[in-house]
C-alpha positions in Angstrom: -106.2 17.0 11.0 -103.5 16.9 8.5 -104.2 17.3 4.8 -102.9 14.6 2.4 -100.5 17.1 0.8 -98.9 18.2 4.1 -98.5 14.6 5.3 -95.9 13.9 2.5 -92.3 14.8 3.4 -91.3 18.2 2.0 -94.9 19.1 1.1 -94.9 22.1 3.5 -91.9 23.5 1.6 -93.5 23.0 -1.8 -96.7 24.7 -0.7 -94.6 27.7 0.7 -92.7 27.7 -2.6 -95.7 27.9 -4.7 -97.2 30.7 -2.6 -93.9 32.6 -3.0 -93.9 32.2 -6.8 -97.6 33.3 -7.0 -96.8 36.3 -4.8 -93.8 37.3 -7.1 -96.0 36.9 -10.2 -98.6 39.3 -8.7 -95.9 41.7 -7.8 -94.5 41.6 -11.2 -97.8 41.9 -13.0 -98.7 45.1 -10.8 -95.1 46.5 -11.5 -95.5 46.0 -15.3 -99.0 47.4 -15.4 -98.0 50.5 -13.5 -94.9 51.0 -15.8 -92.6 50.9 -12.7 -90.3 48.2 -13.9 -88.6 50.0 -16.8 -85.0 49.1 -15.6 -83.7 49.4 -19.2 -84.7 53.1 -19.1 -83.1 53.9 -15.8 -79.7 52.0 -16.5 -78.7 52.3 -20.2 -76.5 49.7 -21.6 -72.8 50.7 -22.1 -72.1 52.2 -25.4 -70.0 50.2 -27.9 -66.3 51.1 -28.5 -65.7 53.9 -30.9 -63.3 53.3 -33.6 -62.2 56.0 -36.2 -60.1 55.0 -39.3 -58.2 56.8 -42.1 -56.2 55.4 -45.0 -53.5 56.9 -47.2 -52.3 54.5 -49.8 -51.3 51.2 -48.2 -51.1 52.8 -44.6 -54.1 52.6 -42.4 -54.5 54.4 -38.9 -57.2 53.6 -36.4 -58.0 55.0 -33.1 -60.2 53.1 -30.7 -61.6 54.2 -27.3 -63.9 52.0 -25.2 -66.4 54.8 -24.9 -66.8 58.5 -25.6 -68.3 59.9 -22.3 -65.9 60.0 -19.3 -65.8 61.2 -15.8 -63.0 63.4 -14.5 -62.1 60.7 -12.1 -61.6 58.2 -14.8 -58.4 57.7 -16.8 -59.2 58.1 -20.5 -57.9 55.1 -22.4 -57.5 54.0 -25.9 -55.2 52.5 -28.6 -54.0 53.8 -32.0 -53.0 51.2 -34.5 -51.0 51.8 -37.7 -51.2 49.0 -40.3 -50.1 48.1 -43.7 -52.5 46.8 -46.4 -51.7 44.6 -49.4 -48.8 42.2 -50.0 -45.1 42.6 -49.2 -43.3 44.8 -46.6 -42.1 48.4 -46.9 -39.3 50.2 -45.1 -40.4 53.3 -43.2 -38.3 55.7 -41.3 -38.9 58.6 -38.8 -38.8 59.3 -35.1 -38.6 56.4 -32.7 -42.1 57.3 -31.8 -44.3 56.8 -34.9 -47.7 57.6 -33.3 -48.4 60.6 -31.0 -51.6 62.2 -29.6 -53.1 65.6 -30.0 -55.8 66.8 -27.5 -57.9 69.8 -28.1 -60.7 71.3 -25.8 -63.8 72.3 -27.7 -63.8 75.7 -25.9 -60.4 76.5 -27.3 -58.5 76.9 -24.0 -56.3 73.8 -24.5 -54.3 72.6 -27.3 -51.9 69.7 -26.8 -49.7 68.8 -29.8 -47.6 65.7 -30.2 -43.9 66.1 -30.1 -41.5 63.5 -31.8 -38.0 63.0 -30.8 -35.5 64.3 -33.5 -33.9 61.0 -34.0 -34.2 59.1 -37.3 -34.8 55.4 -37.3 -35.6 52.9 -40.1 -37.8 49.8 -39.7 -39.3 47.2 -41.7 -43.2 47.4 -41.8 -45.1 44.3 -42.7 -48.8 43.5 -43.4 -50.2 41.7 -40.4 -47.7 43.2 -37.9 -49.2 46.6 -36.9 -47.6 49.3 -34.8 -49.8 50.2 -31.8 -49.5 53.0 -29.2 -51.5 53.3 -26.0 -53.2 56.7 -25.6 -51.2 59.0 -23.4 -49.2 62.3 -23.2 -47.0 62.6 -26.1 -47.0 66.4 -26.6 -46.5 69.9 -25.4 -49.2 71.8 -23.5 -49.7 69.9 -20.2 -49.6 71.6 -16.9 -47.1 70.4 -14.0 -50.1 68.9 -12.3 -51.3 66.9 -15.3 -47.6 65.7 -15.9 -47.3 64.4 -12.3 -50.4 62.2 -12.9 -49.3 58.9 -14.8 -52.8 58.3 -16.0 -54.6 60.5 -18.5 -57.5 62.5 -16.9 -59.2 65.4 -18.7 -61.1 68.3 -17.4 -64.8 68.7 -17.9 -66.0 69.6 -21.4 -65.7 68.2 -25.0 -62.4 67.1 -26.2 -61.1 66.0 -29.6 -58.5 63.2 -29.3 -56.4 62.7 -32.4 -54.0 59.9 -33.1 -51.3 61.2 -35.4 -48.9 58.9 -37.3 -45.9 60.6 -38.9 -43.2 58.9 -40.9 -41.5 58.5 -44.3 -41.9 55.7 -46.7 -38.3 54.9 -47.2 -34.9 54.9 -45.5 -33.0 57.7 -43.6 -36.2 59.8 -43.2 -36.4 60.5 -46.9 -39.0 59.2 -49.3 -42.6 60.2 -49.4 -43.8 61.7 -46.1 -46.9 60.6 -44.5 -49.1 62.1 -41.7 -52.3 60.3 -41.0 -54.9 61.7 -38.4 -57.7 59.8 -36.7 -59.9 61.8 -34.3 -62.6 61.0 -31.8 -64.7 63.6 -29.9 -65.3 62.7 -26.2 -67.3 64.4 -23.4 -66.0 64.7 -19.8 -68.2 65.4 -16.9 -67.3 66.2 -13.3 
């Protein structure tokens, strides 16, 4: 004999669906009471980007990396931005590369310093039109193997990555000289 509920079209599916929901609620209740469903403890949320800033007069340098913990298999990425505060533009001069990067291992075995070309160029610098440079190799101290890799990979350990902006406030590489540094400490694991 059929039950009134089962005689209606789709009633069997609804009954199975209700049983399924009840089953999952029981499993969930047992899981929570046993403390076995702590998914947030086993998979931490990604860290927010790290941004370090420094200012000298109207000039502002920021270094931003999406995270501070990296694997040796990951390319370390980031961006340095030099901006001008206030009203009105200024003329700056210096190397064709205004922003370089220094990388130092915490154990003292590696020290990579930025190198700027010896050219001297002059450019207008305006508020709201920052200069940006992507993190990369801009210095001396790299091995031949590292130079052959177009991406920036670091060896295991702690590293200080420093964006360095170097220029003169004026034309023909004369005027007041500025060197701004913004550094972030990163950890690299194998």
